[in-house]
KETIGU-523855 format. One record per residue: residue in three letters; x, y, z of N, C-alpha, C, CB in turn; residue number from 0. Coordinates in Angstrom, 2 decimals, decimal comma. Glycine has a CB too. Example, Ala and Ser with C-alpha at 12.3 -4.5 7.8 and 13.67 -1.06 7.14 Angstrom:
<nodes>
NODE / ALA / 13,19 / -5,69 / 7,80 / 12,30 / -4,50 / 7,80 / 13,20 / -3,30 / 7,80 / 11,31 / -4,47 / 9,05 / 0
NODE / SER / 12,85 / -2,25 / 7,08 / 13,67 / -1,06 / 7,14 / 12,90 / 0,03 / 7,87 / 14,08 / -0,60 / 5,72 / 1
</nodes>
This chain:
<nodes>
NODE / MET / -0,45 / 9,15 / -4,36 / -0,81 / 8,77 / -3,04 / 0,18 / 8,69 / -2,16 / -1,43 / 7,65 / -3,00 / 0
NODE / SER / 0,22 / 9,25 / -0,66 / 1,06 / 9,57 / 0,13 / 1,66 / 8,25 / 0,90 / 0,46 / 10,57 / 0,92 / 1
NODE / SER / 2,83 / 8,42 / 1,33 / 3,29 / 7,19 / 1,98 / 2,35 / 6,68 / 3,04 / 4,64 / 7,41 / 2,59 / 2
NODE / SER / 1,94 / 8,23 / 3,91 / 0,94 / 7,80 / 4,96 / -0,29 / 6,79 / 4,60 / 0,31 / 9,07 / 5,45 / 3
NODE / GLU / -0,84 / 7,35 / 3,43 / -2,08 / 6,91 / 3,21 / -1,76 / 5,46 / 2,65 / -2,91 / 7,88 / 2,26 / 4
NODE / LEU / -0,70 / 4,85 / 2,04 / -0,54 / 3,61 / 1,87 / -0,35 / 2,64 / 2,72 / 0,17 / 3,53 / 1,26 / 5
NODE / ARG / 0,39 / 3,39 / 3,93 / 0,22 / 2,54 / 5,27 / -0,85 / 2,25 / 5,91 / 0,79 / 2,98 / 6,19 / 6
NODE / TYR / -1,69 / 3,23 / 5,65 / -3,23 / 3,02 / 6,36 / -4,00 / 1,83 / 5,57 / -4,28 / 4,57 / 6,20 / 7
NODE / LEU / -3,64 / 1,84 / 4,11 / -4,59 / 0,84 / 3,35 / -3,94 / -0,72 / 3,52 / -4,68 / 1,32 / 1,59 / 8
NODE / ILE / -2,17 / -0,54 / 3,76 / -1,78 / -1,86 / 3,77 / -2,18 / -2,32 / 5,18 / -0,27 / -2,05 / 3,43 / 9
NODE / ALA / -2,21 / -1,31 / 6,48 / -2,69 / -1,81 / 7,63 / -4,23 / -2,54 / 7,52 / -2,65 / -0,63 / 8,58 / 10
NODE / THR / -5,12 / -1,90 / 6,86 / -6,25 / -2,19 / 6,63 / -6,49 / -3,69 / 6,24 / -6,63 / -1,31 / 5,76 / 11
NODE / GLN / -5,52 / -4,16 / 4,73 / -5,57 / -5,26 / 4,37 / -5,13 / -6,19 / 5,33 / -5,03 / -5,31 / 3,35 / 12
NODE / GLU / -3,66 / -5,89 / 5,78 / -3,29 / -6,80 / 6,85 / -4,12 / -7,46 / 7,97 / -2,43 / -6,20 / 7,43 / 13
NODE / LEU / -5,12 / -6,46 / 8,54 / -5,89 / -6,93 / 9,48 / -7,12 / -7,59 / 9,21 / -6,10 / -6,05 / 10,19 / 14
NODE / GLY / -7,57 / -7,10 / 8,00 / -9,01 / -8,06 / 7,78 / -8,65 / -9,25 / 6,67 / -10,48 / -7,00 / 7,05 / 15
NODE / THR / -9,78 / -9,52 / 6,27 / -9,60 / -10,53 / 5,24 / -10,69 / -10,04 / 4,21 / -9,79 / -12,13 / 5,80 / 16
NODE / ILE / -10,18 / -10,83 / 3,21 / -11,35 / -10,27 / 1,62 / -12,89 / -10,05 / 2,21 / -11,57 / -11,90 / 0,03 / 17
NODE / ASN / -13,33 / -8,90 / 2,25 / -14,99 / -8,86 / 2,46 / -15,26 / -8,57 / 3,71 / -15,78 / -10,17 / 2,18 / 18
NODE / SER / -14,02 / -8,15 / 4,52 / -14,21 / -7,88 / 6,04 / -13,98 / -6,53 / 6,35 / -13,30 / -8,68 / 6,91 / 19
NODE / SER / -14,38 / -6,18 / 7,58 / -14,03 / -4,91 / 7,82 / -13,20 / -4,72 / 9,16 / -15,24 / -4,13 / 7,80 / 20
NODE / VAL / -12,70 / -3,66 / 9,28 / -11,46 / -3,83 / 10,24 / -11,68 / -2,41 / 11,11 / -9,75 / -3,94 / 9,31 / 21
NODE / LYS / -11,84 / -2,66 / 12,60 / -11,94 / -1,60 / 13,30 / -10,99 / -0,51 / 13,48 / -12,18 / -2,00 / 14,25 / 22
NODE / GLN / -11,24 / 0,76 / 13,29 / -10,37 / 1,98 / 12,92 / -9,52 / 1,53 / 14,42 / -11,32 / 3,86 / 12,73 / 23
NODE / MET / -9,80 / 1,52 / 15,42 / -8,80 / 1,40 / 16,75 / -7,69 / 0,14 / 16,54 / -9,83 / 1,03 / 18,28 / 24
NODE / ALA / -8,01 / -0,78 / 15,40 / -6,82 / -1,61 / 15,42 / -6,07 / -1,07 / 14,42 / -7,02 / -3,08 / 15,24 / 25
NODE / ILE / -6,65 / -0,39 / 13,64 / -5,56 / 0,21 / 12,41 / -4,85 / 1,27 / 13,51 / -6,47 / 1,18 / 10,69 / 26
NODE / ALA / -5,42 / 2,19 / 14,46 / -4,45 / 2,91 / 15,21 / -3,44 / 2,33 / 16,14 / -5,09 / 3,71 / 15,88 / 27
NODE / SER / -3,81 / 1,09 / 16,68 / -3,22 / 0,36 / 17,62 / -1,79 / 0,08 / 16,54 / -4,28 / -1,04 / 18,22 / 28
NODE / LYS / -2,09 / -0,96 / 15,49 / -0,91 / -1,58 / 14,64 / -0,17 / -0,37 / 14,06 / -1,45 / -2,61 / 13,37 / 29
NODE / LEU / -0,65 / 0,81 / 13,69 / 0,30 / 1,89 / 13,06 / 0,74 / 2,75 / 14,30 / -0,50 / 2,90 / 11,84 / 30
NODE / LYS / 0,23 / 2,51 / 15,49 / 0,78 / 3,60 / 16,95 / 0,75 / 4,84 / 16,37 / 2,53 / 3,40 / 17,68 / 31
NODE / VAL / -0,66 / 4,96 / 15,81 / -1,01 / 6,52 / 15,98 / -2,37 / 6,72 / 16,65 / -1,07 / 7,31 / 14,51 / 32
NODE / SER / -2,97 / 8,13 / 16,84 / -4,06 / 8,41 / 17,42 / -5,40 / 8,18 / 16,34 / -3,86 / 9,84 / 17,96 / 33
NODE / LYS / -6,19 / 7,93 / 17,23 / -7,67 / 7,49 / 16,60 / -8,01 / 8,94 / 15,53 / -9,13 / 7,26 / 18,15 / 34
NODE / VAL / -7,71 / 10,14 / 15,66 / -7,98 / 11,25 / 14,98 / -6,86 / 11,04 / 13,34 / -7,60 / 12,69 / 16,17 / 35
NODE / SER / -5,95 / 10,40 / 14,13 / -5,20 / 10,51 / 12,82 / -5,75 / 9,62 / 11,67 / -3,72 / 10,12 / 13,06 / 36
NODE / VAL / -6,40 / 8,15 / 12,33 / -6,90 / 7,07 / 11,47 / -8,37 / 7,58 / 11,15 / -6,85 / 5,53 / 12,24 / 37
NODE / TYR / -8,65 / 8,38 / 11,74 / -10,07 / 9,24 / 11,09 / -9,87 / 10,07 / 10,01 / -10,74 / 10,26 / 12,09 / 38
NODE / ASN / -8,76 / 11,02 / 10,25 / -8,43 / 11,93 / 9,00 / -8,17 / 10,87 / 7,92 / -7,03 / 12,99 / 9,21 / 39
NODE / ALA / -6,98 / 10,13 / 7,93 / -6,28 / 9,37 / 6,55 / -7,57 / 8,70 / 6,29 / -4,77 / 8,15 / 6,74 / 40
NODE / ILE / -8,48 / 7,60 / 6,80 / -9,59 / 6,89 / 6,52 / -10,58 / 7,91 / 5,57 / -10,24 / 6,40 / 7,95 / 41
NODE / GLU / -10,89 / 9,04 / 6,32 / -11,75 / 9,98 / 5,25 / -11,22 / 10,59 / 3,90 / -12,17 / 11,21 / 5,97 / 42
NODE / ARG / -9,95 / 10,84 / 4,07 / -9,18 / 10,95 / 2,60 / -9,34 / 9,50 / 1,53 / -7,36 / 11,17 / 2,99 / 43
NODE / LEU / -8,48 / 8,78 / 2,00 / -9,20 / 7,42 / 1,34 / -10,49 / 7,13 / 0,75 / -9,27 / 6,55 / 2,17 / 44
NODE / LYS / -11,61 / 7,34 / 1,76 / -12,49 / 7,28 / 1,44 / -12,95 / 8,35 / 0,11 / -12,99 / 7,26 / 2,54 / 45
NODE / GLU / -12,68 / 9,68 / 0,42 / -13,13 / 10,45 / -1,04 / -12,37 / 9,83 / -2,24 / -12,72 / 12,17 / -1,04 / 46
NODE / LYS / -11,13 / 9,32 / -1,92 / -10,67 / 8,61 / -3,21 / -11,35 / 7,30 / -3,82 / -9,31 / 8,24 / -2,97 / 47
NODE / GLY / -12,15 / 6,71 / -2,75 / -12,77 / 5,62 / -3,18 / -11,94 / 4,40 / -2,95 / -13,11 / 5,78 / -4,51 / 48
NODE / TYR / -11,49 / 4,47 / -2,27 / -10,50 / 3,03 / -1,65 / -10,96 / 2,50 / -0,53 / -8,94 / 3,31 / -1,22 / 49
NODE / VAL / -11,62 / 2,89 / 0,15 / -12,31 / 2,29 / 1,47 / -13,83 / 2,95 / 1,36 / -11,42 / 2,80 / 3,08 / 50
NODE / ILE / -14,81 / 1,96 / 2,33 / -15,64 / 2,48 / 2,84 / -16,06 / 2,01 / 4,36 / -16,49 / 2,43 / 1,95 / 51
NODE / LYS / -16,49 / 3,06 / 4,73 / -16,44 / 2,78 / 6,67 / -17,91 / 3,44 / 7,14 / -14,79 / 3,95 / 7,75 / 52
NODE / ASP / -18,01 / 2,95 / 8,13 / -19,13 / 3,03 / 8,97 / -18,40 / 4,23 / 10,33 / -19,65 / 1,19 / 9,52 / 53
NODE / GLU / -18,74 / 3,83 / 11,41 / -18,71 / 4,80 / 12,37 / -17,50 / 4,34 / 12,96 / -19,93 / 4,94 / 13,29 / 54
NODE / ARG / -17,20 / 3,05 / 12,90 / -15,85 / 2,36 / 13,81 / -15,45 / 1,22 / 12,61 / -16,39 / 1,41 / 15,72 / 55
NODE / ASN / -15,63 / 0,97 / 11,66 / -15,17 / -0,08 / 10,66 / -14,78 / 0,47 / 9,58 / -16,09 / -1,04 / 10,29 / 56
NODE / VAL / -13,74 / 0,03 / 8,72 / -13,29 / 0,43 / 7,67 / -12,96 / -0,74 / 6,40 / -12,20 / 1,16 / 8,15 / 57
NODE / MET / -13,38 / -0,63 / 5,48 / -13,28 / -2,05 / 4,59 / -12,64 / -1,51 / 2,77 / -15,37 / -2,93 / 4,51 / 58
NODE / LEU / -11,48 / -2,51 / 2,52 / -10,98 / -1,79 / 1,36 / -12,20 / -1,87 / 0,23 / -9,51 / -2,48 / 0,83 / 59
NODE / THR / -12,14 / -1,08 / -0,82 / -13,24 / -1,28 / -2,00 / -12,33 / -1,95 / -3,15 / -14,01 / 0,33 / -2,57 / 60
NODE / PRO / -12,95 / -2,49 / -3,99 / -12,26 / -3,32 / -5,29 / -11,23 / -2,23 / -5,59 / -13,40 / -3,73 / -6,79 / 61
NODE / LEU / -11,47 / -0,80 / -5,77 / -10,36 / -0,11 / -6,14 / -9,50 / -0,17 / -5,15 / -10,57 / 1,14 / -6,50 / 62
NODE / GLY / -9,98 / 0,02 / -4,07 / -8,45 / 0,16 / -2,98 / -7,58 / -1,29 / -3,09 / -8,96 / 0,38 / -0,92 / 63
NODE / ILE / -8,60 / -2,44 / -3,17 / -7,57 / -3,69 / -3,38 / -6,94 / -3,70 / -4,74 / -8,32 / -5,13 / -3,21 / 64
NODE / LYS / -7,40 / -3,24 / -5,74 / -6,45 / -3,24 / -6,85 / -5,14 / -1,77 / -6,95 / -7,56 / -3,24 / -8,25 / 65
NODE / ILE / -5,43 / -0,93 / -6,59 / -4,52 / 0,12 / -6,30 / -3,46 / -0,30 / -5,21 / -5,33 / 1,34 / -5,85 / 66
NODE / LEU / -3,70 / -0,94 / -4,01 / -2,98 / -1,57 / -3,03 / -2,10 / -2,79 / -3,86 / -4,04 / -2,12 / -1,84 / 67
NODE / ASN / -2,43 / -3,36 / -4,61 / -1,69 / -4,50 / -5,42 / -0,69 / -4,15 / -6,26 / -2,54 / -5,23 / -6,24 / 68
NODE / GLU / -1,20 / -2,93 / -6,93 / -0,35 / -2,16 / -7,85 / 1,15 / -1,37 / -6,94 / -1,50 / -0,90 / -8,59 / 69
NODE / TYR / 0,45 / -1,23 / -6,13 / 1,67 / -0,20 / -5,31 / 2,72 / -1,35 / -4,77 / 0,92 / 0,89 / -3,69 / 70
NODE / GLU / 2,06 / -2,34 / -4,36 / 2,80 / -3,51 / -3,67 / 3,60 / -4,33 / -4,68 / 1,77 / -4,48 / -2,91 / 71
NODE / THR / 3,19 / -4,48 / -5,84 / 3,95 / -5,06 / -7,03 / 5,24 / -4,17 / -7,27 / 2,98 / -5,09 / -8,40 / 72
NODE / ILE / 5,10 / -3,11 / -7,00 / 6,20 / -2,24 / -7,29 / 7,03 / -2,06 / -5,85 / 5,60 / -0,78 / -7,92 / 73
NODE / ILE / 6,36 / -1,93 / -5,07 / 7,44 / -2,15 / -3,64 / 8,25 / -3,16 / -3,68 / 6,76 / -2,42 / -2,27 / 74
NODE / LYS / 7,69 / -4,34 / -4,00 / 8,42 / -5,79 / -3,98 / 9,76 / -5,91 / -5,27 / 7,02 / -7,11 / -4,35 / 75
NODE / PHE / 9,12 / -5,23 / -6,48 / 10,13 / -5,32 / -7,18 / 11,39 / -4,33 / -6,69 / 9,66 / -5,11 / -8,49 / 76
NODE / ILE / 11,23 / -3,18 / -6,38 / 12,15 / -1,90 / -5,73 / 12,87 / -2,87 / -4,66 / 11,11 / -0,34 / -4,89 / 77
NODE / GLU / 12,26 / -3,23 / -4,04 / 12,61 / -3,94 / -2,59 / 13,70 / -4,52 / -3,17 / 11,48 / -5,07 / -1,80 / 78
NODE / GLY / 13,28 / -5,68 / -3,90 / 14,38 / -6,99 / -4,38 / 15,64 / -6,30 / -4,79 / 13,82 / -8,02 / -5,83 / 79
NODE / HIS / 15,58 / -5,44 / -5,66 / 16,74 / -4,78 / -6,32 / 17,53 / -3,89 / -5,20 / 16,18 / -3,81 / -7,60 / 80
NODE / PHE / 16,94 / -3,20 / -4,25 / 17,79 / -2,75 / -3,12 / 18,65 / -3,73 / -2,36 / 16,96 / -2,16 / -2,18 / 81
NODE / VAL / 17,80 / -4,90 / -1,84 / 18,57 / -6,20 / -0,82 / 19,45 / -7,03 / -1,89 / 17,22 / -7,49 / 0,04 / 82
NODE / VAL / 19,18 / -7,39 / -3,11 / 20,35 / -7,77 / -4,04 / 21,22 / -7,10 / -4,74 / 20,02 / -8,36 / -4,84 / 83
NODE / HIS / 20,90 / -6,06 / -5,13 / 22,03 / -5,49 / -5,89 / 22,92 / -4,42 / -5,03 / 21,44 / -4,78 / -7,18 / 84
NODE / CYS / 22,13 / -3,67 / -4,20 / 22,83 / -2,82 / -3,11 / 23,12 / -3,31 / -1,50 / 21,97 / -1,60 / -3,02 / 85
NODE / SER / 22,63 / -4,29 / -1,24 / 22,99 / -5,12 / -0,04 / 22,42 / -4,33 / 1,19 / 24,66 / -5,34 / 0,08 / 86
NODE / ILE / 20,91 / -3,52 / 1,08 / 20,27 / -2,95 / 1,74 / 19,35 / -4,15 / 2,62 / 19,64 / -1,95 / 0,88 / 87
NODE / PRO / 19,49 / -3,84 / 3,84 / 18,77 / -4,72 / 4,75 / 17,48 / -4,95 / 4,54 / 18,82 / -4,34 / 5,95 / 88
NODE / LYS / 16,69 / -6,18 / 4,35 / 15,10 / -6,20 / 3,60 / 14,37 / -5,05 / 4,25 / 14,09 / -7,76 / 3,90 / 89
NODE / ASP / 14,51 / -4,75 / 5,64 / 13,36 / -3,77 / 6,19 / 13,52 / -2,56 / 5,73 / 13,27 / -3,61 / 7,65 / 90
NODE / ILE / 15,02 / -2,08 / 5,52 / 15,14 / -0,80 / 5,37 / 14,72 / -0,46 / 4,16 / 16,30 / -0,38 / 5,61 / 91
NODE / ALA / 14,91 / -1,80 / 3,10 / 14,73 / -1,61 / 1,42 / 13,40 / -1,60 / 1,22 / 15,36 / -2,81 / 0,44 / 92
NODE / HIS / 12,61 / -2,13 / 2,12 / 11,04 / -2,32 / 2,24 / 10,45 / -0,66 / 2,37 / 10,60 / -3,41 / 3,81 / 93
NODE / ASN / 10,84 / -0,14 / 3,48 / 10,62 / 1,04 / 3,68 / 11,08 / 2,05 / 2,79 / 10,98 / 1,21 / 4,73 / 94
NODE / ASP / 12,27 / 1,95 / 2,13 / 12,63 / 2,96 / 1,32 / 11,92 / 2,72 / -0,13 / 14,18 / 3,03 / 1,28 / 95
NODE / ALA / 11,54 / 1,46 / -0,25 / 10,67 / 1,20 / -1,60 / 9,48 / 1,79 / -1,71 / 10,33 / -0,15 / -1,84 / 96
NODE / LEU / 8,93 / 1,60 / -0,40 / 7,52 / 2,20 / -0,40 / 7,63 / 3,58 / -0,29 / 6,63 / 1,71 / 0,72 / 97
NODE / GLU / 8,39 / 4,32 / 0,23 / 8,68 / 5,71 / 0,38 / 8,55 / 6,29 / -1,46 / 10,46 / 5,88 / 1,25 / 98
NODE / ALA / 9,72 / 5,54 / -1,82 / 10,09 / 5,56 / -3,26 / 8,70 / 5,53 / -4,43 / 11,09 / 4,18 / -3,45 / 99
NODE / THR / 8,25 / 4,47 / -4,13 / 6,98 / 4,20 / -4,92 / 5,52 / 5,18 / -4,81 / 6,61 / 2,75 / -4,48 / 100
NODE / CYS / 5,81 / 5,84 / -3,39 / 4,60 / 6,82 / -3,45 / 5,35 / 8,11 / -4,22 / 3,89 / 7,24 / -1,74 / 101
NODE / SER / 6,43 / 8,38 / -4,58 / 6,49 / 9,78 / -5,09 / 6,80 / 9,62 / -6,69 / 7,71 / 10,71 / -4,25 / 102
NODE / LEU / 6,18 / 8,15 / -7,13 / 6,23 / 8,18 / -8,52 / 4,92 / 8,92 / -9,19 / 6,37 / 6,73 / -8,98 / 103
NODE / SER / 4,95 / 9,29 / -10,18 / 3,79 / 10,02 / -11,03 / 3,15 / 8,81 / -11,48 / 4,27 / 11,08 / -12,36 / 104
NODE / ASP / 1,88 / 9,16 / -11,85 / 1,19 / 7,72 / -12,23 / 1,19 / 7,56 / -13,36 / -0,10 / 7,44 / -11,91 / 105
NODE / LEU / 1,92 / 8,38 / -14,34 / 2,68 / 7,56 / -15,80 / 3,39 / 6,64 / -15,42 / 3,69 / 8,37 / -16,76 / 106
NODE / THR / 4,57 / 7,15 / -14,52 / 5,76 / 6,33 / -14,11 / 5,30 / 4,86 / -13,65 / 6,55 / 7,07 / -12,89 / 107
NODE / ARG / 4,42 / 5,13 / -12,63 / 3,66 / 3,67 / -11,99 / 3,13 / 2,96 / -12,85 / 2,52 / 3,81 / -11,02 / 108
NODE / GLU / 2,31 / 3,62 / -13,73 / 1,51 / 2,46 / -14,54 / 2,72 / 1,79 / -15,81 / -0,14 / 3,34 / -15,45 / 109
NODE / ASN / 3,96 / 2,63 / -16,09 / 4,93 / 1,85 / -17,07 / 5,70 / 1,17 / -16,41 / 5,75 / 2,59 / -17,94 / 110
NODE / ILE / 6,21 / 1,18 / -14,75 / 6,70 / 0,10 / -14,24 / 5,71 / -1,27 / -14,25 / 7,09 / 0,51 / -12,94 / 111
NODE / LEU / 4,62 / -0,86 / -13,79 / 3,59 / -2,17 / -13,65 / 3,83 / -3,21 / -15,21 / 1,59 / -1,44 / -13,53 / 112
NODE / LYS / 4,03 / -2,00 / -16,51 / 4,05 / -2,67 / -17,72 / 5,46 / -3,31 / -17,59 / 3,81 / -1,71 / -19,02 / 113
NODE / PHE / 6,16 / -2,91 / -17,16 / 7,79 / -3,41 / -17,25 / 7,44 / -4,65 / -16,55 / 9,17 / -2,38 / -16,38 / 114
NODE / ILE / 7,10 / -4,50 / -15,17 / 7,37 / -6,20 / -14,48 / 6,30 / -7,03 / -15,16 / 7,09 / -6,39 / -12,53 / 115
NODE / GLY / 5,26 / -6,64 / -15,75 / 4,11 / -7,64 / -16,03 / 5,22 / -8,51 / -17,34 / 2,23 / -6,68 / -16,71 / 116
NODE / GLY / 5,72 / -7,48 / -18,20 / 6,58 / -7,76 / -19,41 / 7,54 / -8,94 / -18,66 / 7,50 / -6,23 / -20,08 / 117
NODE / MET / 8,59 / -8,65 / -17,92 / 9,46 / -9,27 / -17,23 / 8,74 / -10,87 / -16,78 / 9,86 / -8,25 / -16,00 / 118
NODE / ASN / 7,64 / -10,69 / -16,05 / 7,00 / -11,89 / -15,42 / 6,60 / -12,78 / -16,50 / 5,76 / -11,53 / -14,53 / 119
NODE / ASN / 5,87 / -11,93 / -17,88 / 5,58 / -13,06 / -18,80 / 6,66 / -13,37 / -19,68 / 4,42 / -12,81 / -19,60 / 120
NODE / GLU / 8,01 / -13,22 / -20,01 / 9,00 / -13,52 / -20,40 / 10,03 / -14,79 / -19,14 / 9,52 / -12,04 / -20,74 / 121
NODE / GLY / 9,63 / -14,55 / -18,02 / 9,89 / -15,35 / -17,06 / 11,50 / -15,04 / -16,31 / 9,67 / -16,77 / -17,71 / 122
NODE / ARG / 11,55 / -13,55 / -16,46 / 12,59 / -13,12 / -15,87 / 12,72 / -12,69 / -14,33 / 12,87 / -12,22 / -16,59 / 123
NODE / ILE / 11,44 / -12,67 / -13,83 / 11,20 / -12,24 / -12,46 / 10,36 / -13,64 / -11,87 / 10,26 / -10,64 / -12,40 / 124
</nodes>
């Protein structure tokens, strides 16, 4: 997933609530992009099964929620390391973690999630 697509998913989640739709115009305003950009990104996310939409509204699918939660888990993990161990300011660390996470292969992403899950089970994070 591209970092741009992930940002659209995050905006959709932040603007909505569970089982509620979000106006595409609200996404455009939040991300400071054009309606055309929102339309194109949402179409790509729809093709992947991450969102459903009608003419003006968008809603995350269960798959979209699952994928977004996975990405956010990794982003928070990496961001925390950047802040604590590298003294990177939180806003920069978050953006860098998002970009890094989007560049991971599916295999790497899945293995990082397993690693984080194991650390959680051991009480290490």
